[in-house]
N, C-alpha and C positions, 0 to 999 in steps of 0.2 A: 975413543979409539977401540973400545971393547965391542964385542959382538953382543947384541941384545937377543935374548931368547925370543923365539916366535911365540906369539900368543895363540894358544889353541882355543878355538871357540868351544864353550861348554855345550853339551848336548841338551837341547831344549826338549820339553815334553811334547812339542808339536812334531818332532821328527818321528816318522813312522818307522817301525821295525822292518817291515817288508816293502812298503811303498805300493803305489797303485800298479805300476808296470809289473812288478813281481807277482802280485796277486792275480792280475789279469793273465799272465803267462801260465801260472799254475792252473787256473781255471780252464784255459784253452787246452793245455796238455791233458788234464783229466778228461775233458770232453772228447778229445781226439782218441785217447786210449779206450775210453768206454765205447765210443762208436765203432772203433776198429774191432773191438772184442765181441760186441753183441750184434753187429750188422749181419754176420753170416747165420746167426741163430734166430734172429727176429726178422720181421719185415722192415722195410726201409724207414717208414715214418715213426714207429715206436722207438727204434734204436736212435734215430737222430734227435727226437724230442727228449728222450730220457737222458741222452748224452749232454745236450745243451742245458737241460735243467740241472743235471749233476754238476756241470761246470760252474753254473751260477751259484749253486749251494757252496761249492768249494771256495769261490771268490768271497762270498758273504761270510763264511766261517773264518777265513783268514782275516777279514776286516774286523770281525768281532774280537779275535785274538789280539790284534793291534790295539783296539780301543780298551780292552780290559787291562792290557799291559800298561798303557798310558795312565789309566785311572789308578792302578796300583802304585805306579811311581809318583803320581801326583799326591797321593795320600800319605806316602812315607815322609817322615821328617828329614831323614838323611838317606837319600838313595844310595844303594850299594855301588861300589866302583865296578868298572867293567871287569869281566872275568879274564884272568890270564891263565893260559894253559901251559903247563910245564912240559918241556921237551924231554922225551925219554932218551937215555943214552944207551 
């Protein structure tokens, strides 16, 4: 008749910190802002090409950050608990 506590699944190493969609969105946002900033200063093709390449670089950089974080957690014997932020009064 008691209430059983819910089992919280442990966070596996395969879980990504940001995920594919978030990395893609950040790459698109960077590319859009870069193109919007440099399009009036440059001709069309260089601004578009450099913005798209910059978006790809941001996407790949965030992917590498996720992979390094996973490797670091995998190599630790006891991974640290999730951070808890204290509320200020």
